[in-house]
KEMI-123555 format. One record per residue (C-alpha): residue in three letters; x, y, z. Coordinates in steps of 0.2 Angstrom, whole numbers, padded with zeros to 4 digits, always signed. Example, Ala and Ser with C-alpha at 12.3 -4.5 7.8 and 13.67 -1.06 7.14 Angstrom:
% residues 2
ala+0062-0022+0039;ser+0068-0005+0036;
This chain:
% residues 92
unk-0136-0078-0106;unk-0143-0069-0121;unk-0156-0077-0133;unk-0149-0070-0149;unk-0165-0071-0158;unk-0174-0061-0144;unk-0162-0051-0133;unk-0152-0041-0146;unk-0159-0024-0150;unk-0154-0008-0158;unk-0151+0006-0147;unk-0163+0016-0158;unk-0176+0003-0153;unk-0174+0008-0135;unk-0175+0027-0139;unk-0191+0024-0149;unk-0200+0012-0138;unk-0191+0011-0121;unk-0206+0004-0112;unk-0207-0011-0124;unk-0188-0015-0122;unk-0188-0013-0104;unk-0203-0024-0102;unk-0195-0037-0112;unk-0179-0037-0101;unk-0190-0038-0086;unk-0202-0052-0092;unk-0188-0062-0100;unk-0177-0060-0084;unk-0162-0059-0096;unk-0151-0044-0101;unk-0154-0036-0117;unk-0139-0032-0128;unk-0141-0015-0137;unk-0131-0012-0153;unk-0125+0003-0163;unk-0122+0000-0181;unk-0124-0018-0178;unk-0110-0019-0165;unk-0112-0023-0147;unk-0113-0006-0137;unk-0121-0009-0120;unk-0131-0022-0110;unk-0147-0017-0102;unk-0150-0027-0086;unk-0162-0027-0071;unk-0154-0019-0056;unk-0157-0034-0045;unk-0148-0045-0057;unk-0134-0033-0059;unk-0132-0032-0040;unk-0132-0051-0039;unk-0118-0051-0051;unk-0108-0039-0041;unk-0111-0049-0025;unk-0104-0065-0034;unk-0089-0055-0040;unk-0085-0049-0023;unk-0087-0067-0016;unk-0075-0073-0029;unk-0062-0059-0026;unk-0063-0063-0007;unk-0056-0080-0009;unk-0037-0079-0008;unk-0029-0085-0024;unk-0045-0089-0033;unk-0044-0074-0045;unk-0027-0078-0051;unk-0032-0096-0053;unk-0047-0091-0063;unk-0036-0080-0074;unk-0023-0094-0077;unk-0036-0107-0081;unk-0049-0096-0091;unk-0048-0106-0107;unk-0050-0122-0099;unk-0065-0116-0089;unk-0073-0109-0105;unk-0071-0125-0114;unk-0079-0135-0099;unk-0093-0122-0098;unk-0096-0123-0117;unk-0097-0142-0116;unk-0109-0141-0101;unk-0120-0129-0111;unk-0121-0141-0126;unk-0132-0154-0119;unk-0128-0166-0133;unk-0110-0166-0130;unk-0103-0177-0116;unk-0092-0167-0103;unk-0075-0175-0101;
């Protein structure tokens, strides 16, 4: 997940100082969100982390019926994940 105070950069930052932006992504082990005119444009992520994400997607898609179940229950899952991420709120 992004740390909005550290992992959001302007695309122009990458153009001017690619070594620093790439170094931050590697050191933090998190993706960097690049913006254009203050709007999200692209995510910069280490190749190994991206491959791990692709592998996870393939696993999910290989389970019969799981994809349609996830699509049907997206809002409920988002709600549960948000509650789990908020350590002060009890998960019901």
